[in-house]
C-alpha positions as CSV (number, residue, x, y, z in Angstrom):
1,M,-49.8,-13.9,-96.8
2,S,-50.4,-13.6,-93.1
3,T,-52.0,-16.4,-91.2
4,L,-54.9,-15.7,-88.8
5,R,-56.2,-18.4,-86.6
6,I,-59.3,-18.1,-84.3
7,L,-59.7,-20.7,-81.6
8,G,-62.8,-21.1,-79.5
9,I,-61.9,-23.2,-76.5
10,G,-64.5,-25.0,-74.4
11,S,-66.6,-28.1,-74.0
12,P,-70.2,-29.1,-74.7
13,S,-71.0,-28.3,-71.0
14,G,-73.3,-25.4,-70.2
15,D,-71.6,-22.1,-70.0
16,D,-68.2,-23.6,-70.9
17,Q,-69.5,-23.5,-74.5
18,A,-68.7,-19.7,-74.5
19,G,-65.7,-20.0,-76.9
20,W,-67.6,-22.4,-79.2
21,L,-70.7,-20.2,-79.3
22,T,-68.5,-17.3,-80.3
23,V,-66.9,-19.4,-83.2
24,D,-70.4,-20.5,-84.3
25,A,-71.5,-16.8,-84.4
26,L,-68.4,-15.9,-86.4
27,L,-69.1,-18.6,-88.9
28,A,-72.7,-17.7,-89.1
29,A,-71.6,-14.1,-89.9
30,G,-69.4,-15.4,-92.8
31,V,-66.1,-14.6,-91.1
32,Q,-64.5,-17.8,-92.4
33,S,-64.1,-16.2,-95.8
34,T,-61.6,-13.8,-94.3
35,V,-59.9,-16.2,-91.9
36,V,-57.3,-18.8,-92.8
37,D,-58.3,-21.1,-89.9
38,I,-61.1,-21.1,-87.4
39,Q,-61.6,-24.0,-84.9
40,K,-63.5,-25.1,-81.9
41,L,-61.2,-27.0,-79.4
42,D,-62.4,-29.2,-76.6
43,R,-60.0,-28.5,-73.7
44,P,-56.8,-28.6,-75.7
45,G,-54.3,-28.5,-72.9
46,A,-50.7,-28.6,-74.2
47,S,-51.8,-29.3,-77.8
48,L,-52.7,-25.6,-78.0
49,V,-49.0,-24.8,-78.2
50,G,-48.8,-26.5,-81.6
51,L,-51.6,-24.3,-83.0
52,L,-49.8,-21.1,-82.2
53,G,-46.4,-21.1,-83.7
54,D,-47.3,-21.2,-87.4
55,A,-49.8,-18.3,-87.3
56,D,-49.0,-14.6,-87.5
57,R,-52.1,-13.7,-85.3
58,V,-54.2,-15.9,-83.0
59,I,-57.5,-15.0,-81.4
60,L,-58.4,-17.2,-78.4
61,I,-61.8,-17.2,-76.8
62,D,-62.5,-19.2,-73.6
63,A,-64.9,-19.2,-70.7
64,M,-63.6,-17.8,-67.4
65,Q,-64.6,-17.7,-63.8
66,S,-63.8,-14.9,-61.4
67,D,-65.9,-12.5,-59.4
68,G,-67.3,-10.7,-62.5
69,A,-70.8,-10.6,-63.8
70,V,-71.9,-13.5,-66.0
71,G,-71.5,-12.6,-69.6
72,R,-68.8,-9.9,-69.1
73,I,-66.2,-10.0,-71.8
74,R,-62.6,-9.5,-70.9
75,H,-59.6,-8.9,-73.1
76,F,-56.2,-10.0,-71.8
77,A,-53.0,-8.4,-73.1
78,V,-49.8,-10.5,-73.1
79,D,-48.5,-8.5,-70.1
80,D,-51.7,-9.4,-68.1
81,W,-51.1,-13.2,-68.3
82,P,-48.6,-13.6,-65.4
83,A,-50.8,-11.7,-63.0
84,Y,-54.0,-13.5,-63.9
85,R,-53.5,-17.0,-62.7
86,H,-57.1,-17.7,-61.7
87,G,-60.4,-17.7,-63.5
88,L,-59.5,-18.4,-67.1
89,S,-60.1,-22.0,-68.0
90,S,-61.0,-24.9,-65.8
91,H,-59.1,-27.3,-68.1
92,G,-56.3,-29.5,-66.8
93,L,-53.5,-27.5,-68.4
94,G,-55.2,-24.2,-68.8
95,V,-55.0,-21.7,-71.6
96,L,-52.6,-19.4,-69.7
97,D,-50.4,-22.4,-68.9
98,A,-50.2,-23.4,-72.5
99,L,-49.5,-19.8,-73.5
100,A,-46.7,-19.6,-71.0
101,L,-45.2,-22.8,-72.3
102,A,-45.5,-21.5,-75.9
103,R,-43.7,-18.3,-74.8
104,E,-40.9,-20.3,-73.3
105,L,-40.6,-22.4,-76.5
106,G,-40.6,-19.3,-78.7
107,S,-43.9,-20.4,-80.3
108,L,-46.1,-17.4,-79.7
109,P,-47.4,-15.6,-82.8
110,S,-46.5,-12.0,-83.3
111,R,-50.0,-11.0,-82.3
112,I,-52.3,-12.8,-79.9
113,D,-55.7,-11.7,-78.6
114,L,-57.1,-13.5,-75.6
115,Y,-60.7,-13.1,-74.7
116,G,-62.5,-14.5,-71.7
117,I,-66.3,-14.6,-71.3
118,E,-67.3,-14.6,-67.6
119,I,-69.5,-17.7,-66.8
120,G,-71.3,-18.9,-63.7
121,S,-71.0,-22.7,-63.8
122,A,-70.2,-25.1,-66.5
123,N,-73.3,-27.2,-65.6
124,P,-72.5,-30.4,-67.6
125,G,-75.4,-31.4,-69.8
126,A,-77.1,-28.0,-69.5
127,L,-77.6,-25.4,-72.2
128,A,-75.6,-22.2,-72.0
129,D,-77.0,-19.3,-70.0
130,R,-78.7,-16.7,-72.3
131,R,-76.2,-14.1,-71.0
132,I,-73.4,-16.3,-72.3
133,E,-75.1,-16.7,-75.7
134,A,-75.6,-12.9,-75.8
135,A,-71.9,-12.2,-74.9
136,A,-70.7,-14.7,-77.5
137,Q,-72.8,-12.9,-80.2
138,Q,-71.4,-9.5,-79.0
139,L,-67.8,-10.7,-79.0
140,A,-68.2,-12.3,-82.4
141,Q,-69.5,-9.0,-83.8
142,Q,-66.6,-7.1,-82.1
143,I,-64.0,-9.6,-83.6
144,A,-65.7,-9.4,-87.1
145,D,-65.7,-5.6,-86.9
146,D,-62.0,-5.7,-86.0
147,L,-61.1,-8.0,-88.9
148,T,-62.8,-5.7,-91.4
149,A,-61.4,-2.5,-90.0
């Protein structure tokens, strides 16, 4: 049996909830019945590495900041990671750093899908922007459709 893990990365701060909101939308849609493991992680840093190696496929969702429109969804292929050193994750040891470490340790799953939702500002204590909420719903639907295809 193959193992699928979906990880929504973020924090309880404003738009940085993008990954968590996507996980909430997936759970509300009943995706957990087809997924071995689905979690919300609060800025996991290096501990992310340990969640990758024992899965066949991992889907990661995180907030990102670049020059894109708020709410834009981006998919990053493994080959894109080295060139994209800015914008994804504001966490101490960012997602891309943890993925690079996992690669060096031989701990990457055979398939990994990395999604970023473009945010404006994390705004600690604030609610997520409505565009982030809409993007999280859209991405959750896209992932659910992919899982049932």
